[in-house]
N, C-alpha and C positions, 0 to 999 in steps of 0.2 A: 963778819961771818957771811958764807958765801951761798946762795941757796941755788940748789939742782934744778936745771929746766925740767925736769922729770917730773910731774903732777903726782902729789902722795895721793898714796894707795887709799881707795873709798874705806869709808867708817862710815857706822850706824848715827844718824843724828842723835846729837845731844840731849839727854833729857832734861824737860822742859823743870825750869827753874836753875838748872844746871850753867854756870859760866865757864865759857869759852875761852879758854887761854889762847894767846898766838899763835901757837901752833895749832890748834885744835883749829881756829878762828880759819886761818889760811888751806887747812884740809878740808873742811867744808866747804869753800867754796870754788877751789879746784875740784873737788867732786862732783859740786852741782853744775860748775861748766863743762865737765866731764857728761855730764845727762842731758844737758842742754845740748851740748854739740852732737851728740848722738842720737837725737831725735827722741830722747825718754825721758821730759818734762815732769816732776814730781807733781811741780805747782801749778797749777790753772790761773790764781789770781781770782778765785770765787767772793763775791761780796761778803760771804759768810765767815771767811777767813777775815776779811778785815773788821767786820763785825766781831769778832772773836777775840781780837786784837786792840781794838780800840780802848781799852783804860788804861793801858800803859805800855812801856817799851822796853825791850831789854835787848837791844841790837848789838851784834856782835862783831859785828864789822864796819866801816867805812870806806867807799870807793870815792874815790878822785878821780870822773872822766871826764873825757869830750860830749861837747853838746851833740856829736854828729847822731843824727836821726836812726842810724843802719846801726847804734851799739847802746838796745833798751839793758841797760845795768841788771836790773834783779831777773831780766829774764837769760841775759848772759852766763848768770851765773846760777837757775835758775832754784831762788831763794823767797821765802815766804813773805807775806805781811810781818814788821817789826824786827826781820831777821839783819836786815842790813841798810843802812844808814847812806845817802849818795849826795854827793856833791860834782857838782859840773860846770866847768866853762870850757871857752873854745881852746883847745890843744891843754886843756886839763891846764892853763895860767894861775899863777896864784897871786891874789890881792888881800888884803885885810880879810876881807870877808870873807874869802874861800878859805884860810890857812883857820880864822878864829871860826867857821864852823867843823873844822877837821877837831881843832881841840874842843870843841864844843861835845861830838859826840864820841869822844876819847876819854875827858876828863869826869863830863858830866852824866852820860849816858855809856860811860864805860865800856863802850868799844876796844876790844884787845888786839884790832886790826888795820892796819892802813894802807889801800892798797891803791896806788898811780897807774891806771889803768889807760896808756896810749892804744891807738888803733894803729891797722896798715890805710896809706891812701889818706894821711890827715890832711884837709885841704887848708889848714892853719898854716900845717906846716909847707903845704904847697907855695902858699902864698909869700911865706917868708923867704924860703928857697928864690922867688921871681922878685922880691925887693929887693935882697939884693944883690943878683944878678944885673938889674937893670936901674939899683940906684934910685928908685921910687918908695916913697915909704906910703902906706894909707893912710889918709886924714883921718882928723877926729879919735874915737876908744879904739878903732882896728889896730891902729899904729903902736895901743899899747901890747896887743899882741905880739904882732912882729918883733917889737923892742924886748919883750921877755924870750921867743923862740929863739930869736938872732944868737943868741952865744952858741948855742946846742950845733947849730948851721955851724957858724964860724970856726967853732971846733973840728967838725969833720971834714971841711973844706967843701965847696963848692965846685971843683973839678971832680971832685970822687962822685965815679960812675951811679954811684949806689946812694946819691946824698941823701935822698927824703926817707930810704928807710932808716938809716944809721943815723941822720939828725931825729928822726922818731924817738931810736932808743935811747940815744943822748941824751934830750929834752927831759923822756921820762926818769932817768937816773939823777939829770938835774933836781927835777921836781922832788926827787925823794930825799935827794942831799939838804933841799931848803928846807924842807917840811922836817926835816931832822935837828935841823934849828930853832924848830921855835920852842919859845921855854917851855911851856906845858907837856908837847911832845918829849922834848929832849927827856922829861922827869921821869917821863911813864915809862921811854924805853929804858934808861937806866936802871929806872926798877923791877925790869921785866915786867912789867903790866901791859906792854903793848909792843906791836912790831910794824914798819914801818917796808912795805916791798912796792918793787915795781914792776909790770906787767905789760903786753902788749896780744891787742884781739886781734885774729887771723878774720878779716870781713868773711873770705870767701869761705871758710872752713869751722867758722866759731869756736874755735879752740882759743883758750888762754896759756899762752907763752910767758915763763916766770922769766926774769932777766936778773 
C-alpha cells in the first residue's frame, strides 16, 4: 500500500470511547501536526488534563522517534494526555526493549497506528556517515547506533551529495520494514487492526511528511 505524501483532510476529533482505526489514527495525527505547524495548537498540556486521564488510558497511536530535544512528539502532533504512546531512541534505532514497547502499545493498549518518525539534520545519521567515511566506529554502545544506521547509508552511497537526507529516509523505511516483521505487529497488521507508517519531521517548518 502506498501512502500519499499529502496529509489527510481535517476531521473532527473522535468521540470519547470511540476507538480509532488505523486510517482515523493517521488522520488525527496529521491534523494535529497541521495545527502545530500553523501555530494553532489545541492542547496546552495543562495539569487538569493529566488528572482527567489518570484513571486509565486508551492511546490510538504509538510514535517511535529520535531522542532529539528539538522534536517533542506530543507537541509536534498536538495530542492530549492519553492519546499517544511515545518510544524514543537515537535515530529511532530498534532493540528488543524498543520493539517490545511498540508491541505492548499495539497488543495490550490497542493502539491502531505505529509511526516511525525521523527528522531532518539527525545527528546520529550524520555521525554514521562520518564514521563510515573515516573508518572510525565509536566506542561503547554508541557503536551499536552506528551499526544499525550504517546499512541505510551504504544503500544510498557515501558519494551521493545528499547522503544524509537520503540515508535518513532510507533508515526510516528500513525501521518500518523491521517492525513489520515483529510477530505481534505482523499479526495486528495482517488483521487490519494496526498500520505501520514512516514519516520525517522538518525542523524548520514543523511539518511532518509521510513517506
